[in-house]
C-alpha positions in Angstrom: 0.5 -0.2 -0.1 1.1 3.6 -1.2 1.6 5.9 2.0 0.1 9.1 1.1 2.0 12.0 1.0 -0.2 14.2 3.5 -3.6 13.9 5.4 -6.0 16.8 5.2 -8.8 16.8 8.0 -11.0 20.2 9.3 -8.5 22.5 7.1 -5.3 21.3 8.6 -2.7 19.4 6.5 -0.8 16.3 8.0 3.0 15.4 6.8 4.6 11.8 7.4 7.9 13.5 9.3 9.5 10.6 7.1 7.7 12.2 3.8 9.4 15.8 4.6 11.8 16.7 2.0 14.7 18.9 2.7 14.6 22.7 1.6 18.0 22.5 -0.4 16.1 18.9 -2.3 13.4 21.0 -3.2 14.9 23.4 -4.4 17.4 22.0 -6.3 14.6 19.8 -8.1 13.1 23.0 -9.2 16.2 24.4 -10.5 16.4 27.6 -8.4 18.9 29.5 -6.8 19.7 30.8 -2.9 19.6 34.5 -3.5 17.2 34.4 -6.7 13.3 35.7 -6.8 12.4 32.1 -7.2 14.3 31.1 -4.7 13.0 33.6 -2.4 9.4 32.4 -3.2 10.4 28.5 -3.0 12.2 29.5 0.8 9.1 30.8 2.3 6.4 28.6 0.6 8.5 25.5 2.4 9.0 27.5 5.4 5.4 28.3 5.7 4.0 24.6 5.2 6.9 22.6 7.0 9.3 25.0 9.4 6.4 25.4 12.0 4.7 22.2 12.1 4.2 20.4 15.0 5.9 17.2 15.8 3.3 15.5 17.9 5.5 12.9 18.9 8.4 14.7 20.1 5.7 17.3 22.0 4.3 14.4 23.3 7.0 12.6 25.0 8.5 16.1 26.0 5.2 17.8 27.6 2.2 15.5 27.7 3.2 12.1 27.9 2.4 11.7 31.8 -1.0 13.4 31.5 -2.1 11.4 28.0 -1.9 7.4 28.0 -0.8 7.5 24.4 0.0 9.6 21.5 -3.6 9.4 19.1 -5.2 9.9 22.5 -3.5 12.9 23.1 -3.7 14.2 20.0 -7.4 13.3 19.8 -7.6 15.5 23.2 -5.4 18.6 22.9 -6.0 19.0 18.7 -9.8 17.6 18.4 -8.8 15.6 15.5 -9.7 11.9 15.7 
């Protein structure tokens, strides 16, 4: 079975961490250079989608492991996502 690139639920996009490419790989694949107009645009788009992403597992282990019994329960109760 092929894993989806992303999942969308209630207007929020979720990316499996293993599928997120590095910024330099994206820029190289698109053929843009850092410092150029196109490079700046691609860099900002990449940051918009991936730089501020929440790592649910890391956040759960660091802050919420004593409060919630599992990561899935933490996601359901904290973010109201089924």
